[in-house]
C-alpha positions in Angstrom: 0.0 0.1 0.0 2.8 2.4 0.8 4.5 1.6 -2.5 1.2 2.4 -4.3 0.8 5.5 -2.3 4.3 6.6 -3.2 3.8 5.8 -7.0 0.5 7.8 -7.0 2.4 10.9 -5.3 5.2 10.7 -7.8 2.9 10.5 -11.1 0.9 13.4 -9.4 4.1 15.5 -8.9 5.4 14.6 -12.2 2.0 15.6 -13.9 2.1 19.1 -12.3 5.7 19.6 -13.2 4.9 18.6 -16.8 2.0 20.9 -17.0 3.9 23.8 -15.6 6.1 23.4 -18.8 3.6 23.9 -21.4 3.7 27.3 -22.5 0.5 28.9 -24.3 1.6 31.1 -27.2 0.2 34.6 -26.9 -0.3 37.2 -29.7 2.8 38.0 -31.5 3.7 41.6 -31.6 3.5 43.3 -35.1 5.5 46.6 -35.9 3.2 49.0 -37.5 4.9 51.0 -40.4 5.7 54.5 -39.6 3.1 57.1 -41.0 4.9 59.8 -43.0 4.1 63.4 -41.7 3.2 65.4 -44.9 4.6 69.0 -44.9 2.2 71.6 -43.2 2.0 74.8 -45.5 -0.5 76.5 -43.3 0.0 79.4 -41.2 1.4 82.9 -41.0 4.9 83.7 -42.6 7.4 86.5 -43.0 10.6 86.8 -45.0 13.0 88.6 -47.2 13.9 88.4 -50.7 16.3 90.1 -53.6 16.7 89.7 -57.1 16.7 91.8 -60.4 14.1 93.7 -62.3 14.0 95.0 -65.9 11.4 97.3 -67.5 10.1 99.7 -70.0 8.2 102.9 -70.0 6.7 105.3 -72.5 6.0 108.9 -71.7 4.8 112.1 -73.2 6.1 115.5 -71.8 4.5 119.0 -72.4 5.8 122.3 -71.2 3.5 125.3 -70.4 4.7 128.7 -69.8 8.3 129.9 -69.6 10.8 130.3 -72.4 9.9 126.8 -73.7 6.1 127.3 -73.5 4.2 124.6 -75.8 7.1 122.4 -76.3 6.3 118.7 -76.5 8.3 115.5 -76.5 7.6 111.8 -76.2 9.8 108.7 -76.1 10.6 105.3 -74.6 13.0 104.3 -71.9 14.3 100.6 -70.8 15.9 100.2 -67.4 17.2 97.6 -65.2 18.8 97.0 -61.7 18.7 95.1 -58.4 16.1 95.2 -55.9 15.5 93.8 -52.4 12.6 93.8 -49.9 10.4 91.6 -47.6 7.1 89.8 -47.7 4.2 88.8 -45.4 1.5 86.1 -46.0 -0.9 83.5 -44.7 -1.3 80.1 -46.3 -4.3 77.8 -45.8 -3.8 74.1 -46.9 -6.7 71.8 -47.9 -5.2 68.4 -48.8 -2.8 69.4 -51.7 -4.6 72.6 -52.4 -2.6 75.7 -50.9 -4.6 79.1 -51.0 -3.0 82.1 -49.4 -2.6 86.0 -49.5 1.0 88.1 -49.7 2.1 91.3 -49.4 5.4 92.9 -50.4 7.4 96.0 -50.3 10.7 96.5 -52.3 13.5 98.9 -52.6 14.6 99.2 -56.6 17.5 100.2 -58.3 16.0 100.0 -61.6 17.2 102.9 -63.7 18.1 104.1 -67.0 20.5 107.3 -67.5 20.9 109.2 -70.8 23.5 111.7 -71.4 22.8 114.5 -73.8 25.5 117.0 -74.7 24.7 120.2 -76.0 25.2 124.1 -75.3 28.1 124.0 -77.9 29.8 121.2 -76.0 30.4 122.8 -72.8 27.4 121.7 -70.9 25.7 118.3 -70.5 21.9 117.5 -69.7 21.5 114.2 -68.0 18.0 112.6 -67.9 17.6 109.6 -65.2 14.3 107.9 -65.3 13.7 105.1 -62.4 11.7 103.0 -60.3 12.6 103.8 -56.7 10.3 101.3 -54.8 7.4 99.1 -55.6 4.9 96.8 -53.7 2.2 94.2 -54.4 -0.8 92.6 -52.6 -1.6 89.2 -54.3 -3.6 86.0 -53.9 -1.5 82.7 -54.1 -3.0 79.6 -55.5 -0.7 76.4 -55.4 -0.6 72.6 -55.3 1.9 71.1 -52.5 3.8 68.0 -53.3 4.8 67.4 -49.7 7.7 69.9 -49.3 7.5 71.3 -52.6 4.8 73.9 -53.5 4.1 75.2 -56.9 2.0 78.4 -57.0 0.5 81.1 -59.4 0.1 84.5 -58.3 -1.8 87.7 -59.1 -3.3 91.0 -57.6 -2.7 94.6 -57.4 0.7 96.5 -57.8 1.9 100.2 -57.1 5.3 101.9 -57.9 7.1 105.1 -57.2 8.8 106.4 -60.3 11.0 109.2 -61.0 12.3 111.2 -64.1 14.8 113.8 -63.5 16.8 116.1 -65.8 19.8 117.9 -64.6 22.5 120.0 -66.3 26.1 120.4 -65.6 28.8 123.1 -66.7 32.2 123.9 -65.8 32.2 121.4 -63.0 28.7 122.6 -61.3 25.6 120.6 -61.6 22.0 121.5 -60.9 18.4 119.8 -61.5 16.5 121.4 -64.1 13.2 119.5 -63.3 12.4 116.5 -61.3 9.3 114.6 -61.7 7.9 112.0 -59.3 4.7 109.9 -58.9 3.1 106.8 -57.7 1.5 104.5 -60.3 -1.0 101.8 -59.6 -1.5 98.6 -61.7 -1.7 94.7 -61.7 0.9 92.0 -61.3 0.6 88.2 -62.1 3.3 85.6 -62.0 4.4 82.2 -60.4 7.0 80.4 -58.4 8.2 77.5 -56.3 8.8 77.2 -52.6 10.5 74.3 -50.8 10.1 73.5 -47.1 13.7 73.2 -45.5 12.4 72.7 -41.9 9.0 72.9 -40.5 9.5 76.7 -39.9 11.6 77.7 -42.9 11.2 77.7 -46.6 13.2 79.0 -49.7 11.5 80.3 -52.7 12.1 81.7 -56.2 9.4 83.7 -58.5 8.7 85.8 -61.5 6.3 88.7 -61.6 5.1 90.8 -64.5 3.8 94.1 -63.4 1.8 96.6 -65.6 1.0 100.1 -64.3 -1.4 102.6 -65.5 -0.9 106.0 -67.2 0.1 108.6 -64.6 0.6 112.2 -64.9 3.3 114.3 -62.7 4.0 117.9 -63.0 7.1 120.1 -61.7 8.6 123.3 -62.2 11.5 123.9 -64.6 14.5 125.8 -63.3 16.2 128.5 -65.0 14.1 129.0 -68.0 10.9 128.8 -66.1 7.4 127.1 -67.1 5.8 123.7 -65.9 6.7 120.6 -67.2 3.8 117.8 -67.2 4.8 114.2 -68.1 2.3 111.3 -68.5 4.1 107.8 -68.2 3.1 104.3 -68.6 5.3 101.6 -67.2 5.8 97.7 -67.7 8.2 95.9 -65.3 9.5 92.3 -64.9 10.9 90.8 -61.8 12.9 87.8 -60.8 13.5 87.2 -57.1 14.5 84.4 -54.7 13.9 84.6 -51.0 13.0 82.8 -47.7 10.2 82.6 -45.2 9.9 82.1 -41.6 6.5 80.3 -40.6 4.4 79.9 -37.8 2.6 76.7 -38.6 -1.2 76.3 -37.9 -1.1 72.6 -37.1 1.4 70.1 -35.5 4.1 68.1 -37.1 
């Protein structure tokens, strides 16, 4: 009986031990693929830019009063030069569609200087036509390919232009007439913007600007009278810059 009891105890212990070694497999963890975070173009941005502009103007000038009373003249001028400025804007992204508004102000060195020698060769008349500054207020519509944004843009434009005639003789010079006015018009163009970090992007764009006829008048020194000029300006701008952005959404 004791032997049977001992065998029974041994079999019971062996069964418990054997059962303890049996492992029931649990669910195998599966690594989920990382979801790419698409670049977020929404938000307010501010930045700077620099570039080059080239344009043309046509003007008609009439003189009333003074020694040259009734004289008229017309002609065209082409000028070019560097430019620099800043922009501020707002983007709103809907899937790949990016809608926005942008305004900018630019200093401009676009000008053309013409020297005219007269007065029997001992004096020189110099005329300088220039765009001194301009700005735009535009809408932007673009398509985003993650960190690359292609866009078209258009809106209003305004520019300050000057036309100055000066005379020099025997080492001295003086202004004869200085005309200045601000013209309004429209602008259209397009560009590309590339996201470098979530808050920094770089861009390059082209703009065409067409300004309506604008009239300016100024007195003429030495000979008296009043010069009145009506000018029309067309301008082309290529520029590159950067934007610092405050995104509207998380990354």
